C-alpha positions as CSV (number, residue, x, y, z in Angstrom):
1,M,193.2,104.0,363.2
2,K,196.9,104.4,362.5
3,I,199.1,101.4,362.1
4,D,202.6,100.7,360.7
5,L,203.2,98.3,357.9
6,N,206.7,96.9,357.8
7,A,208.8,94.2,356.2
8,D,212.2,92.6,356.5
9,M,214.5,93.8,353.8
10,G,218.0,93.7,352.5
11,E,218.2,90.0,352.9
12,G,220.2,89.1,349.9
13,F,224.0,88.6,349.9
14,G,226.4,89.7,347.2
15,A,224.9,88.8,343.8
16,W,222.1,86.8,345.4
17,R,218.8,88.6,345.7
18,M,216.1,87.8,348.3
19,G,212.7,89.4,348.0
20,E,211.5,92.4,346.0
21,D,212.6,95.2,348.1
22,E,212.0,98.0,345.6
23,A,208.4,97.0,345.0
24,L,207.8,96.5,348.8
25,M,209.2,100.0,349.5
26,E,206.2,101.4,347.6
27,I,203.8,99.8,350.0
28,I,205.3,99.7,353.5
29,S,206.0,102.4,356.0
30,S,209.0,100.9,357.9
31,A,211.8,98.5,356.9
32,N,213.8,96.1,359.0
33,V,217.2,95.7,357.4
34,A,219.5,92.7,357.7
35,C,222.9,93.8,359.0
36,G,225.3,91.2,357.5
37,F,225.0,88.4,360.1
38,H,222.0,86.4,358.9
39,A,221.9,88.1,355.5
40,G,222.8,91.3,353.8
41,D,226.1,93.0,353.2
42,P,227.4,96.6,353.2
43,L,226.4,97.4,349.6
44,I,222.9,96.0,350.1
45,M,222.5,97.9,353.4
46,N,223.6,101.1,351.7
47,N,221.2,100.6,348.8
48,T,218.3,99.8,351.2
49,A,219.0,102.9,353.3
50,L,219.0,105.1,350.2
51,L,215.7,103.6,349.0
52,A,214.1,104.1,352.4
53,K,215.2,107.7,352.6
54,A,213.9,108.4,349.1
55,R,210.5,106.8,350.0
56,G,210.3,108.5,353.5
57,I,210.3,105.1,355.1
58,D,211.6,104.4,358.7
59,L,214.9,102.4,358.7
60,G,215.5,99.7,361.4
61,A,218.3,97.2,362.2
62,H,217.2,93.6,361.9
63,V,219.9,91.8,364.1
64,G,220.4,88.1,364.2
65,F,222.8,85.3,364.8
66,P,226.0,85.0,362.7
67,D,224.4,82.4,360.5
68,L,224.4,83.2,356.8
69,A,224.1,79.5,355.8
70,G,221.0,79.0,357.9
71,F,219.5,82.5,357.4
72,G,219.6,83.1,361.1
73,R,216.9,80.6,361.7
74,R,219.1,78.1,363.7
75,Q,219.6,78.4,367.4
76,M,223.2,79.0,368.4
77,N,224.8,78.6,371.8
78,I,226.7,81.8,372.1
79,E,227.9,83.3,375.4
80,I,225.8,86.3,376.3
81,K,228.7,88.8,376.5
82,E,229.7,87.8,373.0
83,L,226.2,88.0,371.8
84,C,225.8,91.5,373.2
85,T,228.8,92.6,371.1
86,Y,227.3,91.1,368.0
87,V,224.1,93.1,368.6
88,T,226.1,96.3,369.1
89,Y,228.1,95.6,365.9
90,Q,225.0,95.2,363.8
91,L,223.3,98.3,365.2
92,G,226.4,100.3,364.6
93,S,226.9,99.2,361.1
94,L,223.4,100.2,359.9
95,A,223.5,103.4,361.9
96,A,226.7,104.4,360.2
97,I,225.5,103.6,356.7
98,A,222.2,105.4,357.4
99,R,224.1,108.5,358.5
100,V,226.2,108.7,355.4
101,A,223.2,108.1,353.3
102,G,221.5,111.1,354.9
103,H,218.9,108.9,356.7
104,H,218.7,107.8,360.4
105,M,217.9,104.5,362.2
106,T,214.7,104.7,364.1
107,H,214.2,101.2,365.4
108,M,215.6,97.7,365.8
109,S,214.3,94.1,365.9
110,F,215.6,90.7,366.6
111,H,215.6,88.2,363.7
112,G,214.7,84.6,363.4
113,A,216.0,82.1,366.1
114,L,217.5,85.0,368.1
115,G,214.2,86.8,368.2
116,N,212.4,83.6,369.3
117,M,214.9,83.0,372.1
118,V,214.9,86.6,373.4
119,A,211.1,86.7,373.4
120,A,211.0,83.7,375.6
121,D,214.0,84.2,377.9
122,A,213.8,87.1,380.4
123,D,217.5,86.9,381.4
124,M,218.6,87.1,377.7
125,A,216.2,89.9,377.0
126,A,217.4,91.9,380.0
127,Q,221.0,91.8,378.8
128,L,220.4,92.3,375.1
129,I,217.9,95.1,375.6
130,R,220.3,96.8,378.0
131,T,222.9,96.7,375.2
132,V,220.4,98.2,372.8
133,A,219.6,101.0,375.2
134,A,223.3,101.7,375.8
135,F,223.8,102.1,372.1
136,D,220.8,104.4,371.6
137,P,218.4,105.3,374.4
138,E,216.0,106.8,371.8
139,I,215.7,103.7,369.6
140,I,212.4,101.9,369.3
141,V,212.3,98.1,369.8
142,S,210.0,96.5,367.2
143,S,208.9,93.1,368.6
144,S,206.2,90.5,368.4
145,S,204.3,90.1,371.7
146,S,206.8,89.2,374.5
147,R,206.6,89.9,378.2
148,A,210.4,89.4,378.5
149,I,211.2,92.1,375.9
150,E,208.5,94.5,377.1
151,T,209.7,94.2,380.7
152,A,213.4,94.6,379.8
153,A,212.5,97.6,377.6
154,S,210.5,99.2,380.4
155,Q,213.4,98.8,382.8
156,N,215.7,100.6,380.3
157,N,213.2,103.3,379.3
158,L,212.9,102.1,375.8
159,R,209.7,102.2,373.7
160,V,208.3,99.0,372.3
161,A,206.3,98.8,369.1
162,T,204.4,95.6,369.3
163,T,204.3,94.0,365.9
164,F,201.8,91.5,364.6
165,L,203.3,88.9,362.3
166,A,200.5,88.2,359.9
167,D,202.0,85.2,358.3
168,R,203.3,83.4,361.4
169,A,201.4,81.2,363.9
170,Y,201.2,82.1,367.6
171,D,201.1,79.8,370.6
172,D,198.7,80.1,373.5
173,D,201.2,82.5,375.3
174,C,201.2,84.8,372.2
175,L,204.7,83.8,371.3
176,L,205.7,82.8,367.8
177,V,205.5,79.1,367.0
178,P,209.0,77.7,366.0
179,R,209.3,77.2,362.2
180,K,210.1,73.5,362.7
181,I,206.5,72.9,363.7
182,A,204.0,72.2,361.0
183,N,201.8,75.2,360.0
184,S,204.0,77.7,361.8
185,V,204.2,79.7,358.6
186,I,200.9,80.7,357.1
187,K,201.3,80.6,353.3
188,D,197.7,81.0,352.2
189,P,197.1,84.7,351.3
190,A,193.4,84.4,352.2
191,A,194.3,83.1,355.6
192,V,196.8,85.9,356.2
193,L,194.3,88.5,355.2
194,Q,191.7,87.0,357.5
195,R,194.1,87.3,360.4
196,V,194.7,91.0,359.5
197,R,191.0,91.6,359.5
198,Q,190.6,89.9,362.9
199,L,193.4,92.0,364.3
200,L,191.9,95.2,363.0
201,E,188.4,94.5,364.0
202,Y,188.8,92.7,367.3
203,G,192.4,93.2,368.3
204,T,192.9,89.5,368.6
205,V,194.7,86.5,367.0
206,T,193.7,82.9,367.1
207,S,196.5,80.7,368.3
208,I,197.6,77.5,366.6
209,S,195.5,75.5,369.1
210,G,192.4,77.6,368.4
211,K,192.6,79.9,371.5
212,V,191.6,83.6,370.8
213,I,194.3,85.9,372.3
214,K,194.3,89.7,372.8
215,V,197.1,91.5,370.8
216,S,197.8,95.2,371.3
217,A,199.8,95.7,368.1
218,C,200.6,99.0,366.4
219,S,202.5,97.4,363.5
220,I,201.9,94.6,361.0
221,L,204.9,92.7,359.6
222,L,205.1,90.6,356.4
223,H,208.2,88.7,355.5
224,G,209.9,89.9,352.3
225,D,211.2,86.5,351.5
226,T,207.7,84.9,351.4
227,P,206.5,84.0,347.9
228,G,204.0,86.6,346.7
229,A,205.1,89.0,349.4
230,V,204.5,92.2,347.3
231,E,201.0,91.3,346.2
232,L,200.1,90.2,349.8
233,A,201.5,93.5,351.2
234,R,199.5,95.5,348.7
235,T,196.3,93.5,349.6
236,V,196.9,94.1,353.3
237,R,197.5,97.8,352.8
238,T,194.3,98.0,350.8
239,E,192.4,96.2,353.6
240,I,193.7,98.6,356.2
241,E,192.9,101.7,354.2
242,S,189.5,100.3,353.2
243,A,188.7,100.0,356.9
244,G,189.5,103.7,357.4
245,G,193.0,103.1,358.6
246,Q,196.1,105.1,357.9
247,I,199.6,103.6,357.3
248,V,202.1,105.5,359.5
249,P,205.9,104.8,360.1
250,I,206.9,103.4,363.5
251,S,208.7,106.6,364.6
252,K,205.6,108.7,364.1
253,L,203.3,106.3,365.9
254,M,205.6,106.2,368.9
255,A,206.4,110.0,369.0
């Protein structure tokens, strides 16, 4: 079994650090980098791109709402044409920084509230995914389970790497439970590890209501801002490799 292990990265701002990116880079195979809207700034993006290149890690744009104060986790009512330009801006900024750093951008993902909205809204997904395809028809869309995103990607001939969020609860439709709901974020490392084991062994996840749902994931994501993220990521990697699995970057899995 081959699977990608990725994390959200570069989510500090200026002098403020968020997460332990350098340590996580030793464990993961793909990085989703904040592009300055929900977190991050040009210097952090550049440093993250250089780290990823040095470690042979895939580099992806993690695009979100222009919401530094709320870390991109608040829904925003933005007209779709404007939102499409925001997506293009974020993709372009990381692609340019990666190019100068001697690396390249392999994938993209939607962050936080924007990600939840796109995953549940077919019309929004259709327009934003069309924008992503117009920017780069070879880019891979990294996404949690979403019929809206998968349909839009298929219509635009884009590949989707379905990602399992090991530390987030799912509803009965295999969509992420909003963070405002109790127990939407799974903080117990043992519970997270058990969910990984269930995915690896059975290809399923148990929803917040107790329903067992099929998940066809080729990637596992852990949030870099979660307390104990490095040790948890190391434990998850050990679990995968102990089961005979191999950690492989998104671009190689989808080649």
